[in-house]
GUFI-483703 format. One record per atom (N, C-alpha, C): x, y, z negated; atom name; residue number from 1; residue in one letter. Coordinates in nm, 3 decimals, always signed. Example, Ala and Ser with C-alpha at 12.3 -4.5 7.8 and 13.67 -1.06 7.14 Angstrom:
BEGIN
+1.319,-0.569,-0.780,N,1,a
+1.230,-0.450,-0.780,CA,1,a
+1.320,-0.330,-0.780,C,1,a
+1.285,-0.225,-0.708,N,2,s
+1.367,-0.106,-0.714,CA,2,s
+1.290,+0.003,-0.787,C,2,s
//
This chain:
BEGIN
+0.586,-0.017,-0.111,N,1,m
+0.569,-0.154,-0.149,CA,1,m
+0.462,-0.169,-0.257,C,1,m
+0.450,-0.073,-0.346,N,2,w
+0.350,-0.083,-0.451,CA,2,w
+0.209,-0.076,-0.395,C,2,w
+0.192,+0.004,-0.290,N,3,f
+0.060,+0.018,-0.229,CA,3,f
+0.018,-0.114,-0.164,C,3,f
+0.112,-0.182,-0.099,N,4,e
+0.081,-0.311,-0.037,CA,4,e
+0.048,-0.415,-0.141,C,4,e
+0.121,-0.413,-0.253,N,5,l
+0.093,-0.507,-0.362,CA,5,l
-0.045,-0.479,-0.422,C,5,l
-0.080,-0.353,-0.437,N,6,l
-0.212,-0.317,-0.489,CA,6,l
-0.322,-0.368,-0.396,C,6,l
-0.304,-0.351,-0.266,N,7,i
-0.404,-0.398,-0.170,CA,7,i
-0.417,-0.550,-0.177,C,7,i
-0.305,-0.619,-0.190,N,8,f
-0.308,-0.764,-0.201,CA,8,f
-0.382,-0.808,-0.327,C,8,f
-0.354,-0.742,-0.440,N,9,i
-0.422,-0.776,-0.567,CA,9,i
-0.571,-0.746,-0.558,C,9,i
-0.607,-0.635,-0.495,N,10,l
-0.749,-0.605,-0.475,CA,10,l
-0.816,-0.710,-0.389,C,10,l
-0.745,-0.762,-0.288,N,11,g
-0.800,-0.869,-0.205,CA,11,g
-0.822,-0.996,-0.284,C,11,g
-0.728,-1.031,-0.371,N,12,v
-0.744,-1.149,-0.456,CA,12,v
-0.864,-1.131,-0.548,C,12,v
-0.875,-1.013,-0.608,N,13,a
-0.988,-0.986,-0.696,CA,13,a
-1.120,-0.990,-0.620,C,13,a
-1.123,-0.934,-0.501,N,14,f
-1.245,-0.936,-0.420,CA,14,f
-1.286,-1.079,-0.387,C,14,f
-1.190,-1.160,-0.345,N,15,g
-1.219,-1.298,-0.311,CA,15,g
-1.262,-1.380,-0.432,C,15,g
-1.207,-1.350,-0.548,N,16,y
-1.240,-1.426,-0.668,CA,16,y
-1.376,-1.386,-0.725,C,16,y
-1.405,-1.258,-0.730,N,17,f
-1.528,-1.213,-0.795,CA,17,f
-1.651,-1.220,-0.706,C,17,f
-1.636,-1.223,-0.576,N,18,q
-1.750,-1.239,-0.487,CA,18,q
-1.784,-1.387,-0.479,C,18,q
-1.908,-1.420,-0.503,N,19,k
-1.949,-1.561,-0.503,CA,19,k
-1.952,-1.615,-0.360,C,19,k
-1.908,-1.739,-0.344,N,20,g
-1.911,-1.805,-0.214,CA,20,g
-1.793,-1.763,-0.128,C,20,g
-1.787,-1.824,-0.010,N,21,n
-1.679,-1.791,+0.085,CA,21,n
-1.707,-1.658,+0.152,C,21,n
-1.602,-1.581,+0.173,N,22,q
-1.613,-1.453,+0.244,CA,22,q
-1.593,-1.476,+0.393,C,22,q
-1.656,-1.395,+0.473,N,23,d
-1.639,-1.404,+0.618,CA,23,d
-1.513,-1.326,+0.655,C,23,d
-1.403,-1.398,+0.669,N,24,l
-1.274,-1.333,+0.694,CA,24,l
-1.270,-1.267,+0.831,C,24,l
-1.336,-1.327,+0.929,N,25,w
-1.339,-1.269,+1.063,CA,25,w
-1.412,-1.135,+1.061,C,25,w
-1.520,-1.126,+0.985,N,26,d
-1.594,-1.001,+0.975,CA,26,d
-1.510,-0.894,+0.904,C,26,d
-1.435,-0.934,+0.803,N,27,l
-1.345,-0.838,+0.737,CA,27,l
-1.239,-0.786,+0.833,C,27,l
-1.185,-0.874,+0.918,N,28,l
-1.084,-0.832,+1.015,CA,28,l
-1.144,-0.737,+1.119,C,28,l
-1.263,-0.767,+1.167,N,29,k
-1.327,-0.678,+1.266,CA,29,k
-1.357,-0.541,+1.206,C,29,k
-1.405,-0.539,+1.082,N,30,t
-1.431,-0.412,+1.016,CA,30,t
-1.302,-0.333,+0.997,C,30,t
-1.194,-0.402,+0.960,N,31,g
-1.065,-0.335,+0.946,CA,31,g
-1.012,-0.280,+1.077,C,31,g
-1.034,-0.354,+1.186,N,32,l
-0.992,-0.304,+1.317,CA,32,l
-1.069,-0.178,+1.355,C,32,l
-1.197,-0.177,+1.329,N,33,i
-1.278,-0.059,+1.360,CA,33,i
-1.232,+0.061,+1.277,C,33,i
-1.209,+0.038,+1.148,N,34,i
-1.161,+0.146,+1.062,CA,34,i
-1.025,+0.195,+1.108,C,34,i
-0.937,+0.103,+1.149,N,35,g
-0.805,+0.141,+1.199,CA,35,g
-0.812,+0.227,+1.323,C,35,g
-0.901,+0.191,+1.416,N,36,v
-0.915,+0.270,+1.539,CA,36,v
-0.969,+0.409,+1.507,C,36,v
-1.070,+0.416,+1.421,N,37,v
-1.128,+0.547,+1.386,CA,37,v
-1.025,+0.636,+1.317,C,37,v
-0.952,+0.581,+1.220,N,38,l
-0.850,+0.662,+1.151,CA,38,l
-0.738,+0.703,+1.246,C,38,l
-0.698,+0.613,+1.336,N,39,a
-0.593,+0.647,+1.432,CA,39,a
-0.636,+0.761,+1.523,C,39,a
-0.759,+0.757,+1.569,N,40,v
-0.808,+0.864,+1.657,CA,40,v
-0.817,+0.997,+1.581,C,40,v
-0.872,+0.992,+1.462,N,41,i
-0.888,+1.116,+1.384,CA,41,i
-0.752,+1.178,+1.352,C,41,i
-0.660,+1.099,+1.296,N,42,f
-0.531,+1.155,+1.259,CA,42,f
-0.444,+1.184,+1.380,C,42,f
-0.463,+1.110,+1.489,N,43,g
-0.392,+1.141,+1.613,CA,43,g
-0.435,+1.276,+1.669,C,43,g
-0.565,+1.302,+1.665,N,44,l
-0.615,+1.432,+1.713,CA,44,l
-0.569,+1.546,+1.622,C,44,l
-0.569,+1.520,+1.492,N,45,i
-0.519,+1.623,+1.400,CA,45,i
-0.372,+1.653,+1.429,C,45,i
-0.291,+1.549,+1.448,N,46,g
-0.150,+1.570,+1.482,CA,46,g
-0.133,+1.636,+1.617,C,46,g
-0.221,+1.606,+1.711,N,47,f
-0.214,+1.665,+1.844,CA,47,f
-0.238,+1.815,+1.839,C,47,f
-0.333,+1.858,+1.758,N,48,f
-0.366,+1.999,+1.754,CA,48,f
-0.282,+2.079,+1.655,C,48,f
-0.226,+2.014,+1.555,N,49,l
-0.149,+2.088,+1.455,CA,49,l
+0.001,+2.091,+1.481,C,49,l
+0.052,+1.997,+1.562,N,50,a
+0.196,+1.997,+1.590,CA,50,a
+0.229,+2.111,+1.686,C,50,a
+0.343,+2.175,+1.668,N,51,p
+0.375,+2.291,+1.751,CA,51,p
+0.425,+2.254,+1.890,C,51,p
+0.384,+2.332,+1.986,N,52,g
+0.439,+2.329,+2.122,CA,52,g
+0.431,+2.197,+2.195,C,52,g
+0.540,+2.162,+2.264,N,53,g
+0.542,+2.048,+2.353,CA,53,g
+0.546,+1.913,+2.285,C,53,g
+0.575,+1.910,+2.156,N,54,i
+0.583,+1.780,+2.090,CA,54,i
+0.447,+1.730,+2.043,C,54,i
+0.344,+1.809,+2.059,N,55,s
+0.215,+1.772,+2.002,CA,55,s
+0.158,+1.645,+2.064,C,55,s
+0.173,+1.624,+2.195,N,56,l
+0.118,+1.504,+2.258,CA,56,l
+0.189,+1.379,+2.208,C,56,l
+0.321,+1.382,+2.205,N,57,a
+0.396,+1.266,+2.159,CA,57,a
+0.372,+1.241,+2.011,C,57,a
+0.364,+1.347,+1.933,N,58,f
+0.341,+1.333,+1.789,CA,58,f
+0.203,+1.275,+1.762,C,58,f
+0.104,+1.322,+1.833,N,59,g
-0.033,+1.274,+1.813,CA,59,g
-0.047,+1.128,+1.851,C,59,g
+0.009,+1.088,+1.965,N,60,l
-0.002,+0.949,+2.009,CA,60,l
+0.078,+0.856,+1.919,C,60,l
+0.200,+0.895,+1.885,N,61,a
+0.284,+0.810,+1.799,CA,61,a
+0.224,+0.802,+1.658,C,61,a
+0.175,+0.912,+1.608,N,62,g
+0.113,+0.911,+1.475,CA,62,g
-0.013,+0.826,+1.472,C,62,g
-0.094,+0.837,+1.575,N,63,g
-0.215,+0.756,+1.582,CA,63,g
-0.183,+0.607,+1.590,C,63,g
-0.082,+0.572,+1.669,N,64,l
-0.042,+0.432,+1.682,CA,64,l
+0.015,+0.381,+1.550,C,64,l
+0.094,+0.462,+1.482,N,65,a
+0.151,+0.420,+1.354,CA,65,a
+0.042,+0.399,+1.249,C,65,a
-0.056,+0.486,+1.247,N,66,i
-0.166,+0.472,+1.151,CA,66,i
-0.246,+0.346,+1.182,C,66,i
-0.272,+0.319,+1.309,N,67,f
-0.346,+0.200,+1.348,CA,67,f
-0.272,+0.074,+1.303,C,67,f
-0.142,+0.069,+1.328,N,68,i
-0.063,-0.049,+1.289,CA,68,i
-0.060,-0.063,+1.137,C,68,i
-0.048,+0.047,+1.066,N,69,s
-0.046,+0.042,+0.919,CA,69,s
-0.178,-0.011,+0.864,C,69,s
-0.288,+0.036,+0.918,N,70,v
-0.419,-0.009,+0.870,CA,70,v
-0.436,-0.158,+0.899,C,70,v
-0.392,-0.204,+1.015,N,71,i
-0.404,-0.346,+1.048,CA,71,i
-0.320,-0.431,+0.952,C,71,i
-0.200,-0.387,+0.919,N,72,i
-0.116,-0.460,+0.824,CA,72,i
-0.184,-0.464,+0.687,C,72,i
-0.242,-0.352,+0.644,N,73,f
-0.312,-0.351,+0.516,CA,73,f
-0.433,-0.444,+0.517,C,73,f
-0.506,-0.447,+0.627,N,74,v
-0.623,-0.535,+0.637,CA,74,v
-0.579,-0.681,+0.632,C,74,v
-0.471,-0.715,+0.700,N,75,i
-0.422,-0.853,+0.698,CA,75,i
-0.379,-0.892,+0.556,C,75,i
-0.311,-0.802,+0.484,N,76,l
-0.274,-0.829,+0.345,CA,76,l
-0.398,-0.849,+0.258,C,76,l
-0.499,-0.766,+0.280,N,77,f
-0.624,-0.778,+0.204,CA,77,f
-0.691,-0.912,+0.234,C,77,f
-0.694,-0.953,+0.360,N,78,i
-0.758,-1.080,+0.397,CA,78,i
-0.682,-1.199,+0.338,C,78,i
-0.550,-1.192,+0.336,N,79,i
-0.472,-1.299,+0.272,CA,79,i
-0.507,-1.306,+0.123,C,79,i
-0.519,-1.190,+0.060,N,80,g
-0.559,-1.187,-0.080,CA,80,g
-0.698,-1.243,-0.102,C,80,g
-0.793,-1.212,-0.013,N,81,v
-0.928,-1.266,-0.023,CA,81,v
-0.926,-1.417,-0.008,C,81,v
-0.846,-1.467,+0.084,N,82,f
-0.834,-1.611,+0.104,CA,82,f
-0.782,-1.678,-0.023,C,82,f
-0.681,-1.621,-0.085,N,83,i
-0.625,-1.676,-0.208,CA,83,i
-0.727,-1.665,-0.322,C,83,i
-0.799,-1.555,-0.330,N,84,g
-0.903,-1.539,-0.433,CA,84,g
-1.014,-1.641,-0.417,C,84,g
-1.056,-1.669,-0.293,N,85,d
-1.156,-1.774,-0.268,CA,85,d
-1.103,-1.910,-0.312,C,85,d
-0.977,-1.935,-0.283,N,86,y
-0.915,-2.063,-0.321,CA,86,y
-0.911,-2.078,-0.473,C,86,y
-0.876,-1.972,-0.544,N,87,i
-0.873,-1.975,-0.690,CA,87,i
-1.013,-1.997,-0.745,C,87,i
-1.113,-1.929,-0.685,N,88,e
-1.252,-1.946,-0.730,CA,88,e
-1.297,-2.091,-0.715,C,88,e
-1.266,-2.153,-0.602,N,89,k
-1.302,-2.293,-0.580,CA,89,k
-1.230,-2.385,-0.677,C,89,k
-1.102,-2.357,-0.703,N,90,a
-1.025,-2.440,-0.795,CA,90,a
-1.079,-2.429,-0.937,C,90,a
-1.124,-2.312,-0.977,N,91,m
-1.177,-2.294,-1.112,CA,91,m
-1.314,-2.363,-1.126,C,91,m
-1.393,-2.368,-1.018,N,92,e
-1.523,-2.434,-1.024,CA,92,e
-1.507,-2.586,-1.035,C,92,e
-1.408,-2.644,-0.969,N,93,k
-1.390,-2.789,-0.969,CA,93,k
-1.330,-2.839,-1.100,C,93,k
-1.266,-2.751,-1.172,N,94,k
-1.198,-2.790,-1.296,CA,94,k
-1.303,-2.822,-1.403,C,94,k
-1.302,-2.945,-1.455,N,95,p
-1.402,-2.978,-1.560,CA,95,p
-1.364,-2.911,-1.693,C,95,p
-1.465,-2.869,-1.765,N,96,a
-1.441,-2.800,-1.893,CA,96,a
-1.442,-2.895,-2.009,C,96,a
//
């Protein structure tokens, strides 16, 4: 849970400190690509390092789990970026 909270806070900080609106769709596509690459890499590692007959199931399940985890982290980051952009806009409109 702490890791998810950290990712969310980093997303808020990213959205707040980057000037202008962020391209959320581009962030999601980049996260999907990273998720696929990590899933393939760690799935192959699990496939070759797991002993005997369980290696195929372990590699596929591990790769799928990593892909889903990365997608959840990317969605949390994008929600944080959205909130950071909203805070940035609210701070700009506030008269001093």
